[in-house]
LOTIRO-892233 format. One record per atom (N, C-alpha, C): residue number from 1; residue in three letters; atom name; x, y, z. Coordinates in steps of 0.001 Angstrom, whole numbers. Each point is the difference from the previous one (the first is absolute). Example, Ala and Ser with C-alpha at 12.3 -4.5 7.8 and 13.67 -1.06 7.14 Angstrom:
<rs>
num;residu;atome;px;py;pz
1;Ala;N;13190;-5690;7800
1;Ala;CA;-890;1190;0
1;Ala;C;900;1200;0
2;Ser;N;-350;1050;-720
2;Ser;CA;820;1190;60
2;Ser;C;-770;1090;730
</rs>
This chain:
<rs>
num;residu;atome;px;py;pz
1;Met;N;15288;-108833;-45881
1;Met;CA;443;-1158;530
1;Met;C;1307;-481;-380
2;Thr;N;860;-132;835
2;Thr;CA;1315;-406;-527
2;Thr;C;13;-1496;-615
3;Thr;N;1005;-148;-714
3;Thr;CA;63;-1378;-772
3;Thr;C;-27;-1113;1026
4;Pro;N;963;-18;936
4;Pro;CA;52;-989;1043
4;Pro;C;-1227;-314;551
5;Leu;N;-990;911;414
5;Leu;CA;-992;-36;630
5;Leu;C;-1209;-791;-1098
6;Ala;N;204;450;-1254
6;Ala;CA;-748;-555;-980
6;Ala;C;170;-1539;-71
7;Val;N;1098;-324;91
7;Val;CA;185;-1499;-127
7;Val;C;-496;-750;1218
8;Ile;N;170;601;1179
8;Ile;CA;-651;-654;1240
8;Ile;C;-1492;3;-148
9;Ala;N;-721;1038;-691
9;Ala;CA;-1307;287;-103
9;Ala;C;-436;-1182;-884
10;Asp;N;496;-297;-1099
10;Asp;CA;-240;-1148;-723
10;Asp;C;-94;-1454;670
11;Leu;N;514;-165;1180
11;Leu;CA;124;-1283;814
11;Leu;C;-1315;-3;767
12;Val;N;-856;1227;8
12;Val;CA;-1180;-112;847
12;Val;C;-1272;-250;-1049
13;Pro;N;-752;-1156;428
13;Pro;CA;-936;-353;-747
13;Pro;C;-1145;1117;69
14;Pro;N;-694;468;-1289
14;Pro;CA;-878;1054;-65
14;Pro;C;-1250;-476;1093
15;Gly;N;-372;1043;397
15;Gly;CA;-1248;-142;902
15;Gly;C;325;-407;1575
16;Ser;N;1321;-53;226
16;Ser;CA;483;-481;1182
16;Ser;C;-263;1130;1289
17;Arg;N;-83;-779;1194
17;Arg;CA;-150;650;1218
17;Arg;C;1561;130;450
18;Val;N;425;1267;155
18;Val;CA;1433;203;270
18;Val;C;204;686;1164
19;Leu;N;1054;-373;788
19;Leu;CA;547;522;1204
19;Leu;C;1401;531;-303
20;Asp;N;391;1395;2
20;Asp;CA;1172;316;-389
20;Asp;C;935;522;1297
21;Leu;N;608;-834;535
21;Leu;CA;813;445;1182
21;Leu;C;1285;835;-316
22;Gly;N;-247;1194;542
22;Gly;CA;1064;1039;-225
22;Gly;C;-61;695;-1345
23;Cys;N;-1370;326;-190
23;Cys;CA;-542;421;-1270
23;Cys;C;706;1289;-467
24;Gly;N;522;802;700
24;Gly;CA;659;1230;-326
24;Gly;C;-1105;898;-399
25;Asp;N;191;743;-1131
25;Asp;CA;-785;949;-308
25;Asp;C;-1394;-727;-752
26;Gly;N;-122;-1284;-69
26;Gly;CA;-1353;-512;-609
26;Gly;C;206;-221;-1390
27;Arg;N;913;334;-569
27;Arg;CA;216;-65;-1630
27;Arg;C;-312;-1247;-341
28;Leu;N;378;-1108;289
28;Leu;CA;58;-1488;-182
28;Leu;C;-1704;-351;-72
29;Leu;N;-537;169;1139
29;Leu;CA;-1490;-302;252
29;Leu;C;-829;994;-826
30;Ala;N;267;1247;-231
30;Ala;CA;-768;675;-1117
30;Ala;C;-4;-654;-1142
31;His;N;1154;-339;-389
31;His;CA;344;-602;-1479
31;His;C;-779;-1338;-92
32;Leu;N;66;-761;1087
32;Leu;CA;-711;-1374;0
32;Leu;C;-1554;93;-97
33;Arg;N;-562;1102;865
33;Arg;CA;-1416;429;-108
33;Arg;C;-365;410;-1331
34;Asp;N;817;789;-721
34;Asp;CA;-490;706;-1304
34;Asp;C;225;-669;-1081
35;Ser;N;1038;-921;-26
35;Ser;CA;389;-916;-1247
35;Ser;C;-312;-1459;212
36;Arg;N;-384;-417;1122
36;Arg;CA;-38;-1608;256
36;Arg;C;-1349;-127;639
37;Gly;N;-890;1133;425
37;Gly;CA;-1125;-321;714
37;Gly;C;92;-804;1408
38;Cys;N;1165;502;450
38;Cys;CA;26;-599;1392
38;Cys;C;-390;853;1072
39;Thr;N;-462;-458;1274
39;Thr;CA;-114;841;1196
39;Thr;C;1137;-412;898
40;Gly;N;65;1123;791
40;Gly;CA;1223;-218;898
40;Gly;C;-137;977;1252
41;Leu;N;1163;-388;720
41;Leu;CA;195;745;1186
41;Leu;C;1556;177;468
42;Gly;N;394;1100;125
42;Gly;CA;1373;227;279
42;Gly;C;231;194;1405
43;Val;N;1384;-292;452
43;Val;CA;380;110;1260
43;Val;C;1293;870;-30
44;Glu;N;-129;1112;690
44;Glu;CA;1284;884;1
44;Glu;C;217;566;1300
45;Ile;N;1020;250;337
45;Ile;CA;471;699;1511
45;Ile;C;248;1343;-174
46;Asn;N;608;705;-1416
46;Asn;CA;428;1102;-66
46;Asn;C;-1242;936;-188
47;Ala;N;-271;1007;616
47;Ala;CA;-1108;780;31
47;Ala;C;88;738;-1483
48;Asp;N;942;578;-398
48;Asp;CA;119;764;-1483
48;Asp;C;-437;-958;-1071
49;Lys;N;448;-1113;-72
49;Lys;CA;-267;-1094;-990
49;Lys;C;-1400;-601;124
50;Leu;N;-622;-4;1328
50;Leu;CA;-1437;-467;99
50;Leu;C;-702;1067;-430
51;Ile;N;374;1264;105
51;Ile;CA;-952;1221;-556
51;Ile;C;87;-146;-1585
52;Ala;N;1105;-283;-564
52;Ala;CA;25;-208;-1339
52;Ala;C;-716;-1204;-564
53;Ala;N;-74;-770;719
53;Ala;CA;-658;-1288;-454
53;Ala;C;-1470;387;100
54;Val;N;-496;503;1058
54;Val;CA;-1512;562;-51
54;Val;C;-333;919;-1083
55;Gln;N;798;877;-412
55;Gln;CA;-202;790;-990
55;Gln;C;-11;-475;-1299
56;Lys;N;500;-1135;-227
56;Lys;CA;-302;-1091;-1031
56;Lys;C;-1310;-686;-146
57;Gly;N;-685;75;995
57;Gly;CA;-1164;-741;367
57;Gly;C;66;-1460;613
58;Val;N;1374;-170;414
58;Val;CA;188;-1341;593
58;Val;C;-325;-124;1475
59;Asp;N;-804;-1074;320
59;Asp;CA;-292;-170;1459
59;Asp;C;1562;-476;627
60;Val;N;70;686;1151
60;Val;CA;1317;-434;550
60;Val;C;-143;81;1620
61;Leu;N;737;-705;731
61;Leu;CA;121;-44;1485
61;Leu;C;1448;420;349
62;Gln;N;-34;586;1321
62;Gln;CA;1323;476;391
62;Gln;C;297;-1045;1067
63;Leu;N;690;-856;-243
63;Leu;CA;457;-1067;923
63;Leu;C;1488;-388;-182
64;Asp;N;546;-447;1082
64;Asp;CA;1434;-461;-11
64;Asp;C;96;-1502;-115
65;Leu;N;513;-397;-1118
65;Leu;CA;200;-1272;-442
65;Leu;C;561;-966;1025
66;Glu;N;809;681;896
66;Glu;CA;522;-897;1131
66;Glu;C;-1010;-354;1085
67;Gln;N;-1049;377;35
67;Gln;CA;-1236;-325;840
67;Gln;C;-621;-1318;-635
68;Gly;N;419;-401;-1384
68;Gly;CA;-688;-1150;-525
68;Gly;C;-1363;282;-669
69;Leu;N;-750;-855;-345
69;Leu;CA;-1064;281;-819
69;Leu;C;-1281;-885;553
70;Ser;N;21;94;1439
70;Ser;CA;-1059;-618;642
70;Ser;C;-1400;261;-186
71;Met;N;-107;1228;-507
71;Met;CA;-1451;648;-300
71;Met;C;-657;-795;-1274
72;Phe;N;868;-496;-739
72;Phe;CA;-580;-790;-1193
72;Phe;C;37;-1577;169
73;Ala;N;-1006;-616;-526
73;Ala;CA;-231;-1338;70
73;Ala;C;908;-723;-1022
74;Asp;N;50;-1231;226
74;Asp;CA;760;-877;-1173
74;Asp;C;-660;360;-1150
75;Asp;N;753;-130;-981
75;Asp;CA;-523;181;-1611
75;Asp;C;-972;1167;-151
76;Ser;N;177;1097;801
76;Ser;CA;-893;1215;-368
76;Ser;C;166;536;-1206
77;Phe;N;1236;-61;-650
77;Phe;CA;316;695;-1374
77;Phe;C;568;-1225;-956
78;Asp;N;-219;313;-1122
78;Asp;CA;410;-808;-1074
78;Asp;C;1530;167;-98
79;Val;N;495;1061;-17
79;Val;CA;1424;494;-156
79;Val;C;477;899;1191
80;Val;N;1041;-384;542
80;Val;CA;679;912;980
80;Val;C;1249;548;-613
81;Leu;N;232;1183;-150
81;Leu;CA;1181;581;-546
81;Leu;C;948;303;1036
82;Gln;N;1364;-94;-226
82;Gln;CA;889;637;982
82;Gln;C;1222;242;-994
83;Ile;N;-222;1315;-638
83;Ile;CA;863;637;-988
83;Ile;C;1120;774;690
84;Asp;N;1263;-287;290
84;Asp;CA;1149;609;598
84;Asp;C;-507;176;1567
85;Thr;N;-587;-777;494
85;Thr;CA;-224;306;1530
85;Thr;C;496;-978;891
86;Leu;N;382;-1221;-627
86;Leu;CA;598;-1218;881
86;Leu;C;1474;535;680
87;Pro;N;900;781;-856
87;Pro;CA;1251;403;685
87;Pro;C;-348;1041;1144
88;Asn;N;-1007;509;314
88;Asn;CA;-346;1082;770
88;Asn;C;-822;-510;1548
89;Ile;N;-55;-1470;-168
89;Ile;CA;-672;-592;1000
89;Ile;C;926;-837;1112
90;Arg;N;-239;346;1092
90;Arg;CA;895;-706;1020
90;Arg;C;-371;-1655;29
91;His;N;-1307;-159;-87
91;His;CA;-577;-1460;373
91;His;C;-300;-423;-1463
92;Thr;N;1074;-225;-577
92;Thr;CA;-5;-473;-1411
92;Thr;C;-781;-1288;-243
93;Glu;N;166;-1103;718
93;Glu;CA;-633;-1113;-88
93;Glu;C;-1490;-23;285
94;Asn;N;-157;732;1284
94;Asn;CA;-1684;80;178
94;Asn;C;-540;720;-1213
95;Ala;N;591;1269;-514
95;Ala;CA;-637;740;-1058
95;Ala;C;-91;-901;-1071
96;Leu;N;770;-988;-477
96;Leu;CA;-352;-739;-1082
96;Leu;C;-1101;-1083;264
97;Arg;N;-9;-555;1159
97;Arg;CA;-970;-1013;379
97;Arg;C;-1347;735;-196
98;Glu;N;-26;1289;730
98;Glu;CA;-1280;579;21
98;Glu;C;-574;436;-1491
99;Thr;N;950;379;-799
99;Thr;CA;-260;307;-1394
99;Thr;C;-651;-1397;-626
100;Ala;N;678;-1114;286
100;Ala;CA;-765;-1306;-746
100;Ala;C;-1142;-521;660
101;Arg;N;-203;496;1470
101;Arg;CA;-1098;-394;521
101;Arg;C;-1301;973;-455
102;Val;N;181;1054;-7
102;Val;CA;-1077;1102;-419
102;Val;C;-310;-40;-1417
103;Gly;N;900;-258;-756
103;Gly;CA;-305;-119;-1663
103;Gly;C;64;-1249;-448
104;Arg;N;-479;-401;-1106
104;Arg;CA;162;-1243;-489
104;Arg;C;1271;39;-942
105;Leu;N;344;1089;-636
105;Leu;CA;1381;180;-713
105;Leu;C;738;1301;736
106;Gly;N;1202;-370;347
106;Gly;CA;854;1274;578
106;Gly;C;952;243;-1327
107;Ile;N;134;1147;-331
107;Ile;CA;931;660;-765
107;Ile;C;835;923;656
108;Leu;N;1465;-227;-52
108;Leu;CA;974;717;731
108;Leu;C;932;413;-865
109;Ser;N;593;1204;156
109;Ser;CA;1192;343;-869
109;Ser;C;994;747;1102
110;Phe;N;1328;-22;-486
110;Phe;CA;981;692;852
110;Phe;C;1248;91;-788
111;Ala;N;997;1019;367
111;Ala;CA;1167;185;-883
111;Ala;C;874;-1325;277
112;Asn;N;397;-663;-1027
112;Asn;CA;754;-1031;120
112;Asn;C;1496;385;38
113;Phe;N;559;-316;1280
113;Phe;CA;1399;358;271
113;Phe;C;999;-668;-512
114;Ala;N;-339;-1048;-746
114;Ala;CA;959;-939;-715
114;Ala;C;50;279;-1598
115;His;N;-489;1063;-311
115;His;CA;27;541;-1497
115;His;C;1471;145;-147
116;Trp;N;555;-144;-1270
116;Trp;CA;1308;43;-376
116;Trp;C;533;1270;332
117;Ser;N;-774;1228;-260
117;Ser;CA;617;1216;341
117;Ser;C;373;250;1372
118;Ile;N;-882;-526;648
118;Ile;CA;167;284;1560
118;Ile;C;1234;-887;465
119;Arg;N;-74;-1165;-754
119;Arg;CA;1429;-977;486
119;Arg;C;1130;765;-513
120;Leu;N;98;586;-981
120;Leu;CA;1140;690;-682
120;Leu;C;43;1165;1029
121;Arg;N;-767;1028;441
121;Arg;CA;196;961;791
121;Arg;C;560;-282;1371
122;Leu;N;-390;-1229;604
122;Leu;CA;532;-361;1133
122;Leu;C;1490;-441;-59
123;Leu;N;418;-454;-1182
123;Leu;CA;1206;-157;-126
123;Leu;C;1174;1164;79
124;Thr;N;-758;1191;-170
124;Thr;CA;654;1229;199
124;Thr;C;263;384;1568
125;Gly;N;-662;-853;736
125;Gly;CA;-199;355;1406
125;Gly;C;-949;683;625
126;Arg;N;-880;528;-928
126;Arg;CA;-987;961;626
126;Arg;C;-1584;-726;-384
127;Leu;N;-843;374;839
127;Leu;CA;-1410;-336;-128
127;Leu;C;-507;701;-1173
128;Pro;N;-744;-704;-1025
128;Pro;CA;-515;608;-1161
128;Pro;C;-1197;1095;279
129;Val;N;85;900;-1020
129;Val;CA;-1323;891;-2
129;Val;C;-425;-197;-1314
130;Thr;N;-1287;-529;-181
130;Thr;CA;-402;-211;-1340
130;Thr;C;-1367;477;-45
131;Pro;N;-840;29;-1273
131;Pro;CA;-1333;379;-157
131;Pro;C;-955;-936;938
132;Glu;N;410;-1143;119
132;Glu;CA;-870;-881;974
132;Glu;C;262;267;1416
133;Leu;N;1396;421;372
133;Leu;CA;523;158;1532
133;Leu;C;590;1420;-39
134;Pro;N;-879;1117;-160
134;Pro;CA;440;1303;-244
134;Pro;C;632;527;1424
135;Tyr;N;102;-705;1034
135;Tyr;CA;486;657;1143
135;Tyr;C;1316;-328;374
136;Glu;N;783;821;747
136;Glu;CA;1449;-216;712
136;Glu;C;-415;-1060;1013
137;Trp;N;1023;-823;422
137;Trp;CA;-18;-811;1226
137;Trp;C;-764;577;1124
138;Tyr;N;305;1282;317
138;Tyr;CA;-242;524;1405
138;Tyr;C;-1469;849;-221
139;Asn;N;-437;84;-1076
139;Asn;CA;-1553;530;-161
139;Asn;C;-1050;-827;-416
140;Thr;N;412;-1098;-275
140;Thr;CA;-1292;-1096;-805
140;Thr;C;-931;-220;1133
141;Pro;N;-1246;-151;-585
141;Pro;CA;-1198;-471;1002
141;Pro;C;8;-1429;-38
142;Asn;N;843;-759;-744
142;Asn;CA;-49;-1425;-98
142;Asn;C;701;-448;1347
143;Leu;N;-645;-983;842
143;Leu;CA;733;-610;721
143;Leu;C;696;-1071;-507
144;Arg;N;-161;-644;-989
144;Arg;CA;424;-1237;-628
144;Arg;C;422;298;-1400
145;Ile;N;869;-1039;-594
145;Ile;CA;216;90;-1267
145;Ile;C;-302;-1577;-66
146;Ala;N;-265;-472;-1420
146;Ala;CA;-486;-1188;-419
146;Ala;C;554;-275;-1311
147;Thr;N;111;-1377;-357
147;Thr;CA;244;-620;-1237
147;Thr;C;-929;-514;-678
148;Tyr;N;-289;-463;-1084
148;Tyr;CA;-807;-720;-717
148;Tyr;C;104;-1504;657
149;Ala;N;1240;-543;200
149;Ala;CA;132;-1434;699
149;Ala;C;-449;75;1435
150;Asp;N;249;1144;575
150;Asp;CA;-339;-30;1624
150;Asp;C;-1607;-107;-83
151;Phe;N;-625;853;-708
151;Phe;CA;-1451;-144;132
151;Phe;C;-597;-1348;-340
152;Thr;N;610;-610;-978
152;Thr;CA;-365;-1425;-340
152;Thr;C;55;-928;1267
153;Arg;N;981;102;809
153;Arg;CA;235;-613;1102
153;Arg;C;-912;287;1089
154;Leu;N;-286;1276;132
154;Leu;CA;-889;564;1091
154;Leu;C;-1512;-566;-283
155;Ala;N;-385;89;-1216
155;Ala;CA;-1342;-394;-349
155;Ala;C;-299;-1343;414
156;Ala;N;1069;-999;-357
156;Ala;CA;-11;-1480;257
156;Ala;C;-92;-178;1594
157;His;N;922;883;866
157;His;CA;42;-8;1329
157;His;C;-1522;274;676
158;Cys;N;-650;759;-664
158;Cys;CA;-1185;457;342
158;Cys;C;-1286;-975;-409
159;Gly;N;295;-880;-588
159;Gly;CA;-905;-851;-798
159;Gly;C;-920;544;-1048
160;Leu;N;665;840;-783
160;Leu;CA;-504;497;-1017
160;Leu;C;485;-565;-1438
161;Arg;N;-973;-203;-1058
161;Arg;CA;434;-503;-1087
161;Arg;C;175;1202;-1008
162;Val;N;995;-58;-643
162;Val;CA;174;1187;-1144
162;Val;C;-376;-465;-1202
163;Val;N;-1080;812;-568
163;Val;CA;-909;-453;-1324
163;Val;C;513;856;-1062
164;Asp;N;897;1007;253
164;Asp;CA;749;763;-1105
164;Asp;C;1025;705;659
165;Ala;N;977;224;-876
165;Ala;CA;1162;639;678
165;Ala;C;981;571;-1275
166;Phe;N;376;1309;169
166;Phe;CA;854;471;-1301
166;Phe;C;706;1241;557
167;Gly;N;839;511;-859
167;Gly;CA;525;1324;299
167;Gly;C;-456;1047;-843
168;Leu;N;205;1216;486
168;Leu;CA;-243;1231;-843
168;Leu;C;995;860;-222
169;Arg;N;284;563;-1137
169;Arg;CA;1126;741;-324
169;Arg;C;-434;937;-917
170;Gly;N;-15;1311;244
170;Gly;CA;-552;1109;-1088
170;Gly;C;-1379;-423;-388
171;Gly;N;-914;-435;916
171;Gly;CA;-1409;-318;-223
171;Gly;C;-122;-1011;-1095
172;Arg;N;1131;-850;62
172;Arg;CA;-284;-1355;-951
172;Arg;C;26;-1233;1118
173;Arg;N;-679;-901;-399
173;Arg;CA;-52;-1185;744
173;Arg;C;1315;-818;-357
174;Ile;N;638;-688;932
174;Ile;CA;1176;-501;-163
174;Ile;C;-130;-1671;405
175;Asp;N;-139;-858;-672
175;Asp;CA;-191;-1403;359
175;Asp;C;1230;-843;14
176;Phe;N;1078;370;-812
176;Phe;CA;1346;-826;18
176;Phe;C;815;917;1009
177;Ala;N;486;-938;768
177;Ala;CA;941;479;1106
177;Ala;C;-599;1252;738
178;Pro;N;-1231;47;636
178;Pro;CA;-509;1108;492
178;Pro;C;779;456;1381
179;Gly;N;577;-877;416
179;Gly;CA;840;445;1394
179;Gly;C;1235;765;-399
180;Leu;N;441;-104;-1295
180;Leu;CA;1212;837;-251
180;Leu;C;-443;1019;-975
181;Leu;N;-822;-81;-815
181;Leu;CA;-367;1026;-968
181;Leu;C;-1100;901;431
182;Gly;N;-955;-463;1090
182;Gly;CA;-1082;796;253
182;Gly;C;461;985;1119
183;Ser;N;-295;1333;-254
183;Ser;CA;215;1060;1094
183;Ser;C;-847;-121;1000
184;Glu;N;-1308;-507;-429
184;Glu;CA;-1184;-175;971
184;Glu;C;-508;-1364;62
185;Ala;N;-218;-608;1075
185;Ala;CA;-528;-1327;104
185;Ala;C;-1519;1;295
186;Val;N;-750;-811;-805
186;Val;CA;-1601;34;-41
186;Val;C;-336;-1608;410
187;Phe;N;-729;-302;983
187;Phe;CA;-363;-1290;449
187;Phe;C;-1679;30;89
188;Cys;N;-703;-1162;-588
188;Cys;CA;-1382;-271;444
188;Cys;C;161;-1195;763
189;Val;N;-636;199;1141
189;Val;CA;16;-1114;1039
189;Val;C;-1491;-399;546
190;Gln;N;-133;-1073;289
190;Gln;CA;-1307;-576;415
190;Gln;C;411;-897;1334
191;Arg;N;-999;-159;805
191;Arg;CA;106;-1182;952
191;Arg;C;377;-1273;-539
192;Ala;N;899;-931;447
192;Ala;CA;322;-1118;-459
192;Ala;C;-1026;-1103;242
</rs>
């Protein structure tokens, strides 16, 4: 498990029922199961990643998140994870509201486009390529870019309360000036 995922895993209470939206290869859910006694379900659209998750013993559904989460009742899960998925979703507001509806706690992370190194690269006239944003502008799977401050406003707009927020850089939690110093933004949200 990579260090940033370990920091996020520490936010999940032991024994939680977890829904991981865009679970990828299931690494985080497997870690939560093995180290924190959580039960979980992953949602992934990519067939290869879905197979990798199943090989780790993770229960996973192949679903398009754009279709919503109507198959899940309110508060079906203790925690809903959206780790690096929000920038890839067209209907961001709906996905965020559904995360809060289906889970008692939503934990979301995304590359923070306001990190100082990205700001510096933009001054050179080019879009940045970083470990958190490893694609060129023309081949990125991201539909959107976001900043720490932008997400704070979006959460309020969607009627959500931010219960914890910080930046990540090099696997370390950044609480001082997270919008400037955190290469990744992490938010824990609940319905207001």
